[in-house]
C-alpha positions in Angstrom: 11.0 -13.0 -10.4 7.6 -13.5 -8.8 6.2 -16.8 -7.7 5.2 -19.2 -10.4 7.9 -18.0 -12.8 6.2 -14.7 -13.5 8.4 -11.8 -14.5 8.2 -8.9 -12.0 9.6 -5.5 -12.9 9.9 -2.8 -10.3 10.2 0.7 -11.7 9.3 4.3 -11.0 5.7 5.3 -11.8 5.1 7.3 -15.0 2.1 9.5 -16.0 1.0 6.6 -18.3 0.4 4.5 -15.2 -2.1 6.9 -13.5 -5.3 5.2 -14.7 -4.1 1.8 -13.5 -2.9 3.1 -10.2 -6.3 4.8 -9.6 -8.1 1.6 -10.5 -6.0 -0.3 -8.0 -6.7 2.2 -5.3 -10.4 2.2 -6.0 -10.4 -1.6 -6.0 -8.6 -1.7 -2.6 -11.0 0.9 -1.1 -14.1 -1.0 -2.4 -12.9 -4.4 -1.3 -11.1 -3.7 2.0 -12.2 -0.4 3.5 -15.7 0.3 2.3 -17.2 -2.7 4.0 -15.9 -1.4 7.3 -16.9 2.2 7.0 -20.0 4.4 7.5 -21.9 5.4 4.4 -21.0 9.0 5.2 -17.2 8.1 5.0 -17.8 6.2 1.8 -19.6 9.3 0.3 -16.8 11.6 1.4 -14.2 9.3 -0.3 -16.1 9.3 -3.6 -17.0 13.0 -3.5 -13.4 14.0 -2.8 -12.1 11.6 -5.5 -9.4 10.6 -3.1 -7.8 7.9 -5.3 -7.3 10.3 -8.2 -6.1 13.1 -5.9 -3.6 10.8 -4.3 -2.2 9.6 -7.6 -2.1 13.1 -9.1 -0.2 14.5 -6.0 2.1 11.6 -5.1 2.6 9.2 -8.1 6.0 10.7 -8.9 7.2 9.1 -5.7 5.6 5.7 -6.4 7.4 2.5 -7.4 5.2 0.3 -9.5 5.3 -3.5 -9.9 4.6 -4.9 -13.4 3.8 -8.5 -13.5 4.0 -10.0 -17.0 3.6 -6.5 -18.4 0.6 -5.4 -16.3 0.6 -3.0 -13.4 0.2 -5.3 -10.4 0.7 -2.8 -7.6 2.7 0.0 -6.1 4.4 1.3 -3.0 4.9 4.8 -1.8 7.2 5.9 1.1 9.1 8.9 2.3 11.8 8.7 4.9 11.2 5.7 7.0 7.4 5.7 6.6 5.5 3.6 4.0 2.4 5.5 3.1 0.9 2.9 0.8 1.3 -0.6 -0.5 -1.5 -1.8 -2.8 -1.6 -4.9 -5.0 -4.4 -5.6 -7.5 -6.7 -8.4 -6.3 -5.8 -10.4 -9.4 -2.1 -10.2 -8.7 -2.2 -11.0 -4.9 -0.4 -14.0 -3.5 2.2 -13.9 -6.2 5.0 -12.3 -4.1 4.3 -8.8 -5.4 3.8 -7.2 -2.0 6.8 -8.9 -0.6 9.0 -7.7 -3.5 7.8 -4.1 -3.2 8.3 -4.1 0.6 11.8 -5.7 0.2 12.8 -3.1 -2.3 11.5 -0.2 -0.1 13.3 -1.6 2.9 16.6 -1.8 0.9 16.2 1.8 -0.2 15.3 3.0 3.3 18.4 1.2 4.6 20.6 2.7 1.9 19.3 6.2 3.0 20.8 5.5 6.4 17.5 4.9 8.2 17.3 1.8 10.5 13.6 1.3 10.8 10.4 1.2 8.7 7.1 2.2 9.9 3.6 1.9 8.3 0.0 1.9 9.2 -2.8 -0.6 8.5 -6.2 -1.1 10.2 -7.4 -3.7 12.6 -9.9 -5.1 10.2 -7.2 -5.7 7.4 -6.1 -9.2 8.3 -4.3 -9.9 5.0 -2.1 -6.8 5.3 -1.3 -7.5 9.0 -0.4 -11.1 8.1 2.0 -10.0 5.3 3.7 -7.4 7.5 4.1 -9.8 10.4 5.6 -12.4 8.1 8.0 -9.7 7.0 9.1 -9.1 10.6 6.9 -6.1 11.5 5.6 -5.6 15.1 2.7 -3.5 16.4 3.8 -0.5 18.3 0.6 1.6 18.7 -3.1 1.7 18.0 -5.3 4.9 17.5 -8.5 6.1 15.9 -8.4 6.5 12.1 -9.2 10.2 11.7 -8.6 10.2 7.9 -11.5 8.0 6.9 -13.7 7.1 9.8 -13.2 7.6 13.5 -14.9 4.2 14.2 -11.9 2.4 12.7 -8.8 1.7 14.6 -5.4 2.1 12.9 -2.4 -0.1 13.8 1.1 1.3 13.6 3.7 -1.3 12.7 7.5 -1.1 12.8 10.4 -3.1 11.6 14.0 -2.5 12.7 16.4 -2.9 9.9 
């Protein structure tokens, strides 16, 4: 159950979800990363079709959150590392991210791992606030070589 009495379902992603997952990634990129990036980095993202490539290659490992029957977000992790947590802008602040992180932490614990690591960027205040509220602490900072070397990545960790 999500905040406000909404019904939240966590389930493995299916191929039917791909379009919604790509839309959430594009929305996150446009709203969060693009304003911080160089025009060259934005063009590379668009030309490379990174959202679609990521979904095509990794969606089989995603867990999606459905809120009231609509794809609200997803999480992707391997081992003790969370590669992605994205929640649709319309579905934020309803507990979706917390539920996805809690489920991933439970699965990581069940796999015998005793920490969770993830990255965010210094400019992404909302994600940092969520992770800190969930007990994550900063353990490193380094240049973001994937998107734009002018951006600083923050590595966070939570001991389980």
